[in-house]
N, C-alpha and C positions, 0 to 999 in steps of 0.2 A: 412553477418548475420547485422541486424542491434540492437545492443542493446537492445535500448527502444522497442521494440514491445515487444505488450502482455504486459508488467511492470505492467503500472500504477496500477493495484487494486491489487497487489502483495507489491509490495513496502509503495502505499499510507495505505493500509494497516495496512502495519506493523508500521509504524512512527504512525496513530492515535490508534490503537490497547492498548498500556498506555496508554494514552492522558484521558481515561477512565476504569483505573485500581483500581480505588477509589468509583465504581458506586457499591450501593447495587442491588437487586434481583430490583427493582420493579422500577429502571431507563429505563427499556422501553416502562411504562407505557404512554402514550398522555399527557403532561401537564406539564412533570417533568423534561425535556430536558436534552443534556451531559453538565456537565463541564467539557469540553477542555480545555487544560490549551494554549494558542498561546503563538506560538514563530516561531524560525526561526531555523534551522540549516543544516550545511555544513557538508558532507560526501567526502573523497577522495577516488576515485574508483582505484583498485591496481589489475592485475591479481592474480588469485591465485592459480588454478590447470588450466593445457591442459590436454586433454585426447585425447587418437591415435583418425586419422585423423582431426583433429579441424582447422588445418593451422594455426592457430591463433601463434604469437612471444610475443606479449604483446601489452597489456591494459590497459589505465588508463584515470583517466576521476573524474569528479565533480558532485555529486549532490546536489541537495539545494532545501530546503522540508518549505515552509511558510504556518502554518496553523493562519487562523484567525475566528473570531465568537463568538458566542452567540448562549446559549440554544430557544432566540428569534428568531434569526433571520436565526440561521440554521451556516453551517461551510462551510467555503471558504480553498479549498489546490491548492495552487500553486504550482506543481512541476518539475525542469528542471534537463534533465539527459542526459549529455556530454559524450561523449567518442572518442579517437583517441584509433582507430586498426592499428597493422601492423601485414601481412602476412607472411607467409612463405617465402615470392618470394621479398617482400619487400616492399607491395604498402600502402600504410599509406590509411583510407577513417575515416571518422567524422561523427558521427551521436550524433542526436539531436532533444530530444524528449523534449517538451514546454506541459505540461499538466494545466489544470485550470476545477475544478467539487466545483459542491454546493451540498448539501443536506442539508436538513429540520434533528434535530434533532428526528425526530421519523421515518425515515425511507419508508415515503411516497413519495419525491418529489428527482430528482433525476437530475441536468443537467453537462452538460460534452463539453469538445475542447480543441481540442489537436493537434498538429500536429507536423512531423517527418520531419524532415529535413536529407542530407544527404553530405556530402559535400558541404556543404551549397542553398544544392537544395533541395524547397521542393518535397518531396513524396509521403506526404498521410498527408489530415487531414478528424479530422475525430469531427463531434458536435449533443449536441441536447436533447434530454429532455424524463426524462421516466418519468410514473407517476404513485402509487399502485391503482387502482381500488375499485378489492375486493376479498374476497377469490373465487369468483366464477369466475369472470374478468380476474383475475391475472393483470399483468402490460401492460401496453401499451407506446411504447418506438413510440418518432417522431423522425426522422431523420435527417439533416437538410445539414450534411457533411457522405459522398462524394456526395451524391447525396439525394433528398426527398421522403425517405418513409417510412410504418410504419412496426409492428410488434410488435408481442404479446408477450411476455412469463409467463412461472409458476407464478401464484399467493406466490411459497416455493422460489424463486430467493428473494438473497439479494443484497441487495446495499451495499457498501465499507460502512458503518458510521453503521448501519444496523449488518454485520457484525460480525462488530468490540466489541458490545457491548454481540453479542449474541457468542464469543470468551470470553469475559471477564466472562457472566453465567457460561459457561464453566470451565473456570479455578476458579471461587471462589466455586464451588460446589466438586472441591478435581478433574476432570476427565481430563485425559491423553491426549486429544480425541475429536475432531472436526470434523463433515463433512457436505459443506452446500453447493451449486451452488450460484456461486460469479457474478454478471453484473456488469463491468464500463464502458462499455462501447467503450472498445477497438474492434481489429479487426475491424476495420469500422462498428464498434458499434450492428457487431450482433452475438459476443461472450457468451457463459455465460459457465466459469470454474466450472469443481465439482473441489471444492477443499480438501484438507484435515491439519487439524492442530493437531502439537504434542506439548504438555506443560512439561517443565519438572520443575523440585522443586523448589520452592520461594528461591530468594538467599537472603543472612541479609540484614537491611541495615548495609550498611560500605563497604559493596565490591566493590562499588561503586571508592571508591580509590588504589585498587590495579590495577586498567588502570590507558590507557595515560591521563596523566590532561589535561583538555582544558579548556579554560578562562567560566568562567558561570556554569561550568559542575557540581560544587562543591555542587549546591544544591541537585543531585543526592546522595550523599553519607548519609544522616539519611534516605532515602529509603530503598524501596525491589522491587527486579525484578526480573522477570522469563524468563529463556530461550524458547524460542518459533519457530518453523520451520514450515510453511506454502508449503504445497505441489500442484501443480496447473495441473490437467488433462482436457487434453481434453474430453469433453464430449460423454458422453456413452463409455467411455473407458472402454477398457475387462476388468474389476474385476483387480484382484490384483495381476495380470504378467505385466499387464499397466506399461509403464513408462512414466512420469512426465513430461509435459514441460519444469517446469524449478522449482525449489525451492530455497524461501528464509529463512533465519533465522536471529536473531534476539534476544538481548537481551532487555529484557522489562520494564522500570520504569515509578511506578503508577503517575508521574508527567506530563507525555509526552513526553517522549525524547527515542528514541531509541540506541543501541549502538554495535558493532560489529553486523554492518549489512554481510551477505554472501548472495550473488546468486549463485546458479547452475545452468548454462548450459546446464547440461551434455556433453558436449564435452571439456567445459573451464570452470573454474567458478570466481567470483568475490568479490574480500573485501572491504566492503564501510567502514573509518576509520568517528569517528566523530573528525573530529576537529574546529568547531566554533560551538557556541551556544548563542542565545537572546532570552530573554521574553520578551512578547508580554503583555502592559497594558491591563489584563482583561478588554472587553467592558461592561458600565452598563448593565443588564438587568430586565425590570421589566414583567413579566408573567403574561399573560392574565387572 
């Protein structure tokens, strides 16, 4: 199994969600933009648990996430997700997912480009542009990789940043769950995931001091955080009896940082520990 498989939407949503936690309900209106906090975060990955039939004895790796941009120019996310997996037979394989996405601040345009490598050999590449037309025509996607083709998505499908805003609204409204169809260009640009998010009670300011000290993370001491879990299902999954493809949980902070990542694939699960954090100087933005 390739650990980067299908994860771009989930991880980027997890890392973005906190970056807009301070938004009010009017933030979705065109022109108000998204004051995301530009930053670069490094997470060390380790095997948390295995279950029957997994065939995995160890997993280790690193994920680097970088966010830049502004409400005027949109937001670019760069992510690299590298893991080394050892099977019960002693065979080792290295999976390397490299992803770049851009989305405007109001959820109308979305671009994506990702490459998957296994043991230094390219196995998959996906790239394309998605445009939200209107409530009647929905969303048009033009793919350039792995082949040129176009497809249409329903108008109600969310892009990653747009999904982030909707999650924040749900949390600020005191809702404990939120369901949405999410598109991020994964699975050769053809997959729309049915997502179900659960939001826990807010952790008060100061709770970050109880976690492992990380240089630069003291900015989190004075702000609150929320435990969040997002389950990703195949589209048209069979109701409550369906099992998620994977599930991601994390602790989100209001300034754009996520800690305590946990990725559950079903047969095994990974932990992601924040080890490095650096904040970029916010770009100047003059709203038109």
